[in-house]
N, C-alpha and C positions, 0 to 999 in steps of 0.2 A: 395343831392346824390341820384342816382338811382342805385339800386342793383338788380341783377338777381340771384336767388337762386334755387336750386333743392330741391324737397321734398323726394328724395330717402331715406334720413336719417332725418326724421322730427325734431329730437332734435337739429340738427345743425342749424336750423333756429332761435333758441332762441337768443335774444339779446336786443338791444336798441329799444325804442319805434318807431312806424311808423306813418307817416301821411296818407299814402294810400297804400293799398296792392291789387295786381291783382293776382288772383289764376287762372292760365290758365290750361285747361283740369282738372278742379276741381273734376269732377265726378270720376276720376281715382286716386285721392289722398286718403291717409288713412283718415278715418273719424275724427281722432283726430287732424289733422293739423289745421282746422279752430277753433274749440272751445277751444282747450287746448294750442295752440301755437300762431297762428296769431292773434286771437281776443284779448287776453290779451295784446299783443304788441301795439294795437291800442287804448287801454283804456286811457292812460295818456294824449294823444294828441287829443282825440276825433276823431281819424282817421276813414276813410271810407274804404270800400272794394268793389271790383268788381270780380264776379265769371264768368268765361268764360268756356264753355265746350260743347262737344258732350254729349248727355245723355248716361247714362249707367244704365238702369233699374231705379227703384224707390228707390234710395239710399239717402244718406244725401244731395246730391246736389239737388235732386228732392224736398226734404223737404224745402230747402231754396227757391227754385223756388215757392213753394206753399205759403211761407211767402210773397213773392213779389206780389202774386195774391190776397192776403187777404186784403180787405180794412181796417181791424182793425189793420194792421201792417204798419203804415205810414212811418216807417224808412226803409222799404224795397220796392223795385220795381223789376219787372221781365219782361223780353222780350224774345221772341222766334222767330227765323228766320230760314227758310229752305233754301236749296240751290237754290230753285226757286226764292227766293228774291234777290239773288246775280246777278246783271246785267252783271257781267263778265263771268258767266258760261253759255254756250250755252244750249238751250233746247234739241238740238239733242244729245249732249253728255250725258245729264241726262237721255234721253230716252234709250240710249245704256246701261248706268249703270243699269237702272231699269230692263232691259231684262236679264242682266248677273249677277245680284247680288241677293242673297237670301233676301226675303222680310224683315226679321227682321233687317238685316244689313242696307238695304236701308232706312227703316223707321227711324232708329237711326242716321245713318251717314248723310243722305241727307235731311230727313224731320224733323230732330231734335225732334223726338217723344220719350216720356218716356214710355218704354215698361216694363210690370211687370216681364216677365220672361227673362230679360237680362242675357246673359250667356248661355242660352240654344241654341243649334245649330240646332237640327233636329226637325221638326214638322210633323204633320199628320202621325205619325208612325202607329197607329192602322188602319187608313184608308188605309195605304200602305201595310199592312200585309195580302195580298190577294193571294199570290202565292200558288198554291196547294202543299200540302205535299205529298211526295212519287212520285214526277215526275220521269219519265224514259227518258233516252237519245232517241232522235228522229233523224233518218237518215236525212241528208241534212240540219240540223240546225247548226248554228254557236254558239259555246260556248266560253266564255272568263273567265279566272280564275284570282283571285287576291290572293297573298300570303304575310302574315305578319309573320316573323319569331320570335320565342321565345324559351326559354329552361327551366330555373329554375323557376323564379318568373312569367315571362310572358308566355302566351300561343302562340303556333303557330296556326294560323287560315288560313283557305282556304275557299274562297267563289267563287262559279261558277254562272255566269249569262248567260241565253239564250239571245243572242244579238237581235234577231228579235222581240221576244215578250217582251223583257226587264223585265224579272222576274228572281228572284233568284231561282235556282233549287237545289243547294246543299251547305251545310256548314259542315266543319270539324274543330274541335278545340281540341287541346291536348297539354300536356306538360310533362316534366319529362322523355323524351326519347332522345337518342343520335341522332346526325345529320343523320347518315345513315338510321336509322329507320324513321326519319321524312321525308327524301327524298323518302323512300320506300312507305310511306303512301300517299304522294303526287302523286307518280308515279301510284299507284294503283287507286287513284281517277281519274287521267287523262286517264288511260286505259279504264275506264268506260265511261267518258264523252267526251274524245278526244277534248279538247279545241284547238281552232285555235291559241290562244294566252294566255300566262300566264305572268301576270305582277307581279314581285316579288320585294320586298324591297331589295335593294343592300347594305344598310349600314352595316358596320362591318361584323357580322356573315353571312349576306346574300350573300356576294360576292362569297366565296368558294362554297356555296351550289348551287348557280346559275351556276357556271362553271361546277360543277359535273352533274347537270341536263341537261345543254346544251350538254355535252359530251354524254349523253344518247339519244340525239335527240329530247328533248322536246323543244317546241317553247317558250322559256323563254326570256322575255325582262326585264332588270334590271331597277329599279326605285330608284333613289337616293333621299332620303327624306331630305329636308331642310325646314326651316321655310316658305320659299316662295312656294316651290312645295307642301308642306303639305296643306297650306292654299288653294292652287288652287284645289286640288282634293277633299278636304273636302267641299268647297263651291260649287263645281259642284254637289257633292252628295246631299248636303242640298237643292239645287235648284231643283234637280230631284224629291226629295221626296215632296217638297212643291207643285210642279206642277203635281204630280201623274204620273210621267213618268217612275217610277220604282216600281215593285211589290216585296215586301219582303216576305220571309217565316215567318210564325208566330213562330219564334224561340225565346224563352224567353231570352236567353243570348244575342242574337243580339239586340232585342228590348230594353233590359235593358241598354246595353252599349250605344246604340244610344240616349236613353232618358236622360242619365246622362252625356253625353259628353258635355264638356264645352268650352266656349270661354272666354279667359281672355284678357282684354285690357291692354297693356303695357304702362308704363309711357311715353316711347318715341313715342307713337302713333300707334304702330303696334298691332298685335294680336298674341295670342298663343292658339292653340287648344290642347285639351287633355282630358284624363279621370280625374275624381276627385281624390284627394289623397286616396290611397288605392284601387282604382278601376282599371279596365282594359279597353283597347280600341282595342284589337286585332282583333275582328270581324269587328269593325268599319273601321279599316285601310284596312283589306282584302277586304271588300265591296267597299271602296273608290277606291282601286287599280283596282279591277275588273271593276267598272263602268268607271273609266278613260280609261281602255282598250277598253271598248265598244264604248266610244265616240271618242277616238283618236288613235285607234289601226291600222290605215292604214299605208301603206308603207311611209317611210320617216319621221315618227314622232320620235323625240328625247325624249326618256323616262328618260334621265338623268337630 
């Protein structure tokens, strides 16, 4: 009998002994799946196991890989192959992926490398924090704003980027005030910087605020956040910071939220981006929306 089981609920795997087990995408399983559940099921029949996975940091899967590299462990063997070893993948397509993908993701997903800080999304933050504090609006310059809404537990964050020099010039972050006051605060900031484009999150509470701002004549474009669209803007931002294409203000809140922002690999193979439990990502999202506006703010772009 050949059976295919999910590890979403590891205890459901328990049962009769096994002759052979294949743990696919093993690095993203709970660490207890192998030693506490699968391995005991192989014991009676002296069964074997194969672990297949994209790396995800130096976790328990990495430790098993090291066993396979150790000549003192003859029961184990380890092999590593990158996408360049696959004869069915074109080198031209890999070159395109490398240009468009943050380095950490490319190294893990395509080069099959074990990276110590897996889960960390943004790099080179201190090197990027070079935008001058106290910048003043300059006539003839194009400014783009990003807005992430919040009220009670989350903050509303506004980030403004000077498009030509690609540097952050202003950040505002607040919570605990009503929608009218929040819009008033945004309007006041826009009266000072006069952005050519404001990219604002449209989900739930964002939609009525955007409509009210558009009625006041502000150049607001709605952005609907989904798992796919969020991944797109976050990875574009991560790529810009890696390549030194965007200068950040040395704002402690912004740098902290960027430093702690996480990537979680889902069992189904996708990603989920977000702040750690108990943390915030309001300035991260506002910055990502503003940067998205800088890159794709031309006529005809669908921000939904």
